[in-house]
C-alpha positions in Angstrom: -28.9 -32.9 10.5 -30.9 -33.4 13.7 -33.3 -30.8 15.6 -32.9 -29.8 19.0 -36.5 -31.1 19.8 -34.8 -34.8 18.8 -32.4 -34.7 21.6 -32.3 -36.8 24.5 -33.3 -36.8 28.4 -29.8 -36.0 28.4 -28.8 -33.4 25.7 -28.4 -30.5 27.7 -25.4 -31.7 29.5 -23.7 -33.1 26.6 -24.3 -29.9 25.0 -21.6 -28.2 28.1 -19.6 -31.2 27.8 -18.9 -30.0 24.5 -18.8 -26.6 25.3 -15.8 -27.1 27.7 -14.2 -29.0 25.3 -13.9 -26.6 23.0 -12.9 -23.8 26.2 -10.1 -25.8 26.6 -8.8 -26.0 23.1 -9.5 -22.4 22.2 -6.7 -21.4 23.2 -4.4 -23.4 21.2 -6.7 -22.7 17.6 -4.2 -19.7 17.4 -0.7 -22.0 17.4 -2.5 -24.7 15.2 -3.4 -22.4 12.7 -0.1 -20.8 12.4 1.1 -23.4 11.5 -0.3 -24.9 8.9 0.8 -23.9 5.2 -0.8 -20.9 3.8 -0.9 -17.1 3.1 1.7 -14.4 5.2 1.3 -10.8 5.1 4.8 -10.7 4.3 4.0 -13.1 1.1 0.6 -11.1 0.1 2.5 -8.0 -0.3 5.5 -9.7 -2.0 3.0 -10.8 -4.8 1.5 -7.7 -4.8 4.3 -5.4 -5.8 5.2 -7.5 -8.2 2.2 -7.7 -10.0 0.4 -4.4 -9.4 0.1 -2.0 -11.8 1.1 0.3 -9.9 4.1 -0.2 -9.0 4.5 -0.5 -12.6 3.8 2.5 -13.5 6.2 4.5 -11.1 9.3 2.3 -12.5 7.8 3.4 -15.8 8.1 7.6 -14.2 11.6 6.5 -12.6 12.6 5.0 -16.4 10.6 8.6 -17.7 13.2 11.3 -15.7 16.0 9.0 -16.1 15.8 9.4 -19.7 15.1 13.2 -18.8 18.3 13.4 -17.3 20.0 12.0 -20.1 18.6 14.0 -22.9 19.2 17.6 -20.2 23.0 17.2 -21.0 23.1 16.6 -24.3 24.5 19.2 -26.5 22.5 20.4 -29.8 23.4 19.2 -33.4 25.6 21.2 -35.6 24.3 22.5 -38.5 26.0 22.2 -42.3 24.8 24.2 -45.0 25.8 23.9 -48.8 25.5 25.6 -51.8 26.3 25.8 -55.7 25.9 28.3 -57.9 27.1 29.4 -61.5 28.2 32.3 -60.4 31.9 31.2 -60.7 30.8 30.3 -63.6 29.6 33.7 -65.1 32.5 35.7 -63.5 35.3 34.1 -65.8 33.1 32.8 -68.2 33.9 29.0 -68.3 30.0 28.6 -67.4 28.9 25.3 -64.9 27.0 25.1 -61.6 30.0 24.8 -58.6 30.0 24.1 -55.0 30.7 27.6 -53.8 29.9 27.9 -49.8 30.3 25.4 -47.2 29.2 26.6 -43.8 29.0 25.2 -40.2 26.9 26.1 -37.5 27.1 25.3 -34.0 25.4 26.4 -31.4 26.5 27.0 -27.7 24.1 26.0 -24.9 27.1 27.5 -22.1 25.2 27.6 -18.5 22.1 26.3 -20.2 23.5 22.4 -19.7 24.4 22.3 -16.2 20.8 24.2 -15.0 19.3 21.5 -17.1 20.7 18.5 -15.7 20.2 20.1 -11.7 16.3 20.3 -13.1 16.5 16.9 -14.3 18.4 15.0 -10.8 15.7 16.9 -8.7 13.4 15.6 -10.7 14.6 12.1 -11.1 15.1 11.8 -6.9 11.2 13.0 -6.4 10.5 10.2 -8.7 12.3 7.7 -6.8 10.9 9.0 -3.5 7.3 8.3 -4.7 8.1 5.1 -6.3 8.9 4.6 -2.8 6.3 5.9 -1.3 3.8 4.0 -3.8 5.0 0.6 -2.3 4.6 2.0 1.2 0.4 2.0 -0.6 0.7 -1.2 -1.7 1.4 -2.4 1.2 -1.2 -1.1 3.0 -3.5 -1.8 0.8 -2.0 -5.9 0.2 -2.6 -5.5 4.5 -5.9 -4.6 4.7 -7.4 -6.9 2.3 -5.1 -10.2 3.8 -6.4 -9.3 7.5 -9.8 -8.8 6.1 -9.2 -12.1 4.9 -7.8 -13.5 8.2 -10.7 -12.1 10.0 -13.7 -13.9 7.9 -11.3 -17.3 8.4 -11.3 -16.8 11.8 -14.9 -15.8 12.1 -15.9 -18.6 9.9 -13.6 -21.0 12.2 -16.1 -19.7 15.0 -19.0 -20.0 13.7 -18.7 -23.6 12.6 -17.2 -24.5 15.9 -20.4 -22.7 17.5 -22.9 -24.6 15.4 -20.8 -27.8 16.0 -21.4 -27.7 20.1 -25.3 -27.2 18.8 -25.9 -30.0 16.8 -22.7 -32.5 16.5 -21.6 -32.9 19.2 -25.0 -33.6 21.9 -25.1 -36.3 19.0 -22.4 -37.9 19.3 -22.5 -38.3 22.9 -26.3 -39.8 22.6 -24.5 -42.5 20.4 -21.8 -42.9 23.5 -24.3 -43.7 26.1 -22.5 -43.3 28.5 -24.2 -40.7 30.7 -26.7 -41.6 32.9 -27.5 -38.2 34.4 -31.2 -37.1 33.0 -33.0 -34.1 33.4 -36.3 -33.6 31.8 -36.0 -30.2 29.5 -39.5 -28.3 29.2 -41.2 -27.8 25.9 -39.8 -23.7 26.4 -36.6 -24.9 27.1 -36.5 -27.3 23.8 -37.6 -24.3 21.7 -35.2 -21.9 23.2 -32.4 -24.6 22.5 -33.7 -24.6 18.8 -33.3 -20.9 18.8 -29.9 -21.1 19.3 -29.1 -24.0 17.3 -30.5 -22.0 14.0 -28.8 -18.7 15.7 -25.7 -20.3 15.1 -26.8 -21.4 11.2 -27.4 -17.7 10.5 -23.9 -17.6 11.8 -21.9 -19.7 9.7 -24.3 -18.7 6.6 -23.5 -14.8 7.1 -19.3 -15.8 7.7 -19.4 -18.1 5.0 -20.7 -15.0 3.1 -17.9 -12.7 5.0 -15.6 -15.3 3.5 -16.2 -15.1 0.4 -16.1 -11.7 -0.1 -13.3 -11.3 1.8 -11.5 -14.3 -0.4 -12.5 -12.6 -3.8 -11.0 -8.9 -2.6 -8.2 -11.0 -1.9 -7.7 -12.9 -5.3 -8.3 -9.8 -7.8 -5.2 -8.0 -5.6 -3.0 -10.2 -5.6 -3.9 -11.2 -9.2 -4.5 -15.0 -8.6 -6.9 -17.4 -10.3 -10.7 -17.6 -9.7 -10.7 -21.7 -8.2 -8.1 -20.4 -6.1 -8.8 -21.4 -1.9 -6.0 -19.2 -0.4 -6.0 -20.2 3.5 -4.4 -17.2 6.3 -2.0 -17.5 8.8 -4.0 -17.2 12.2 -4.8 -13.4 12.9 -3.0 -12.5 16.0 -2.1 -8.5 17.6 0.5 -7.0 16.1 3.7 -6.2 18.1 3.3 -2.9 20.7 5.5 -0.1 18.3 8.5 2.0 19.2 8.2 5.3 21.1 6.5 7.7 19.0 9.6 10.1 20.0 12.2 7.7 17.9 9.5 7.4 14.7 9.1 11.6 14.5 13.3 11.6 14.6 12.6 10.1 11.0 9.7 11.5 9.6 12.2 14.0 7.1 13.1 10.6 5.6 9.5 9.8 4.7 9.1 8.9 0.9 6.1 11.3 0.6 8.0 14.5 2.7 11.2 13.3 0.2 9.5 13.6 -3.0 7.7 16.3 -2.4 11.2 18.1 -1.2 12.7 17.1 -4.3 9.7 18.2 -6.3 10.7 22.0 -4.6 14.2 21.9 -5.9 13.8 20.8 -9.6 11.3 24.0 -9.4 13.5 25.3 -7.8 16.3 25.0 -10.4 13.6 25.4 -12.8 13.8 28.9 -12.6 17.4 28.9 -13.7 16.5 26.7 -16.7 14.0 29.1 -17.7 16.2 32.0 -17.4 18.6 30.1 -20.0 16.0 29.1 -22.3 14.4 33.1 -22.5 16.9 33.7 -25.4 18.5 31.1 -28.4 21.7 29.4 -27.5 23.9 31.4 -29.7 25.8 29.9 -32.9 29.5 29.4 -33.5 29.5 29.4 -37.8 32.7 28.4 -40.0 32.5 29.1 -43.2 34.1 28.4 -46.2 33.3 30.6 -49.6 35.1 29.8 -53.7 34.7 33.5 -55.1 36.3 34.8 -58.4 38.9 37.4 -56.7 42.1 39.3 -58.6 41.1 37.5 -62.0 41.2 33.7 -60.7 39.2 31.6 -58.4 40.0 31.4 -54.8 38.8 30.3 -51.1 38.0 32.4 -48.4 38.0 30.9 -45.0 36.0 32.3 -42.1 34.3 32.9 -38.8 31.2 34.6 -37.0 28.6 33.8 -34.4 25.4 34.6 -34.3 23.0 36.0 -31.7 19.1 36.3 -31.1 18.1 39.7 -30.7 15.6 39.8 -28.0 13.8 42.6 -30.1 10.1 41.2 -30.1 10.3 38.9 -27.6 12.2 38.8 -24.2 9.8 35.1 -23.1 9.8 36.9 -19.7 6.8 34.1 -19.2 8.1 31.3 -18.5 10.7 32.7 -15.7 7.3 33.7 -14.4 5.7 30.7 -14.6 8.4 28.8 -13.3 8.3 31.0 -9.8 5.1 30.0 -9.6 5.7 26.7 -10.1 8.4 26.8 -7.5 5.7 28.2 -5.0 2.9 26.1 -5.7 5.7 22.8 -4.9 7.0 25.1 -1.7 3.1 25.0 -0.2 2.7 21.3 -0.9 5.9 20.6 0.8 4.9 22.5 3.7 1.3 21.2 3.7 2.6 18.1 3.5 5.3 18.6 6.5 2.8 20.3 8.6 0.7 17.3 8.5 2.8 14.4 8.6 3.8 14.5 12.7 -0.3 15.0 13.0 -0.7 11.7 11.3 1.9 10.1 12.5 1.0 10.8 16.5 -2.7 9.2 15.6 -1.2 6.3 13.7 0.9 5.7 16.6 -1.5 6.7 19.0 -4.8 4.2 17.5 -2.3 1.4 18.3 -1.0 2.1 21.3 -5.0 2.3 22.0 -6.3 -0.2 20.1 -3.7 -2.9 21.5 -4.7 -2.0 25.7 -8.2 -2.5 24.8 -7.6 -5.7 23.5 -5.3 -6.6 26.2 -7.9 -5.3 28.7 -10.7 -7.1 26.7 -8.7 -10.4 26.9 -8.5 -10.1 30.3 -11.6 -9.1 32.4 -14.2 -9.7 29.3 -12.8 -13.0 27.5 -11.4 -15.3 30.6 -14.5 -14.4 32.9 -16.3 -14.9 30.1 -14.8 -18.9 29.9 -15.6 -19.5 33.7 -18.8 -18.1 33.5 -19.4 -20.4 31.3 -17.7 -23.5 32.5 -19.3 -22.6 35.8 -23.1 -22.2 34.0 -22.7 -25.8 32.5 -22.0 -27.4 35.8 -24.6 -25.8 37.0 -27.2 -26.2 34.6 -25.8 -30.1 34.3 -26.6 -30.3 38.0 -30.2 -28.9 37.8 -29.4 -25.3 39.6 -29.6 -22.9 36.9 -32.3 -22.7 33.8 -31.8 -23.1 30.1 -32.0 -19.1 29.7 -28.4 -18.7 32.4 -27.1 -21.4 29.7 -28.1 -19.3 26.3 -26.8 -16.4 28.1 -23.5 -17.5 28.8 -22.5 -19.4 25.6 -24.0 -16.0 23.9 -21.5 -13.4 26.0 -18.6 -16.4 25.6 -19.0 -16.1 21.6 -19.3 -12.4 21.6 -16.6 -11.6 23.5 -14.3 -14.4 20.8 -16.2 -12.2 17.9 -15.1 -8.9 19.8 -11.4 -9.6 19.9 -11.4 -11.3 16.5 -12.5 -7.6 16.0 -9.7 -6.0 18.3 -7.1 -7.9 16.5 -8.4 -7.0 13.2 -8.8 -3.0 14.1 -4.9 -3.2 15.8 -3.2 -4.9 12.3 -4.5 -2.3 10.5 -3.7 0.1 12.7 0.1 -1.4 12.5 -0.7 -1.0 8.6 -1.1 2.8 9.3 1.5 3.5 11.5 3.7 1.8 9.0 2.2 4.0 5.9 2.2 7.2 7.9 6.3 6.8 9.4 7.4 5.6 6.4 8.4 1.7 7.7 8.1 -1.1 5.4 6.4 -4.2 6.3 9.7 -6.0 5.2 11.4 -3.4 8.1 11.3 -4.4 12.2 12.3 -1.4 12.8 9.1 0.2 13.9 8.6 -2.2 16.7 9.4 -1.6 20.3 12.4 -3.5 21.8 11.5 -6.9 23.5 
């Protein structure tokens, strides 16, 4: 790689020629990147939802609640008692052993089954809402690693272009031999350009390190092979969100709130279940006995009812526990409801402010820095400006580009937080404002 000290006397003008070419080409870079085949947020999110163990855990919880609902409506099994003895043989003198009793006992759950089903249905609905909320959490995590990879890839590309302007473009132009303008560069100016070159090299190394770190996180979350080189789509600012009032009107359907509400309903139904389970179910008994009556063997048929007497244990503790559980779930629901609107408002305000700041930076800093950069190039090439002015314009412009990328990433992450706070999936565009 050639050093800056080895550049010819006209290298400064060639340097600015290459920088000017990048200035012209930069606005179309995102459009070119968007046309290439690579990962999108939706594609990355789908893979995460398909492979994440958290999603499988939520599915297993739903399956558990469905099994509990089926079991809640099941009747208890009857009991059959058989008795054989030698009582009849002793009565009539025949001897031997005979079947003397057959008894069937069927517990009667009465109102218990309906109460159990009501509680199980509420628990099932709560599990389904928790599954939806788990999906939103996974979508936010997918957005975090995806936007980190997008930003790292954009910074790496920007650092590579900056280095190319300092090293490759002047060297290529020198071979052309078409520039007749000669300008003397002092040793101090050549040293300053050498520092600029090394700063560009350091920026490339740092950008590559951050990119590899983001790529490792991305591959880990998406369960991609180690050798996978993921190419993300271009990083662009998110769309402006819809009004806060529209998002707040649908806040009651947020999966986290809906799950907490159903959990509280299940706990309320659990009081009735606990009351119905304080004592054993009454049992209907049917029996058929064979006895020795009036000098001969006879069959006797009867019916009876078994009821538990709450003499020692009234099971009042289970009812008190169920009431305490209602208080706990109600308190949790009220806390979530209290914080949900505040969290939504913060996320909405944060995204709007970031979008406004991004646009302001582009208009009031990035575009002026671009113009100053071009003017400085021409002034330095004409000998009107020194190398320090050149370096300052270069750093100002590329620092503005780097800050612009940071704001784009922060805006994308804020949009992900707003989707989570409003309960809107990344596959649903209802959060975006109408054009």
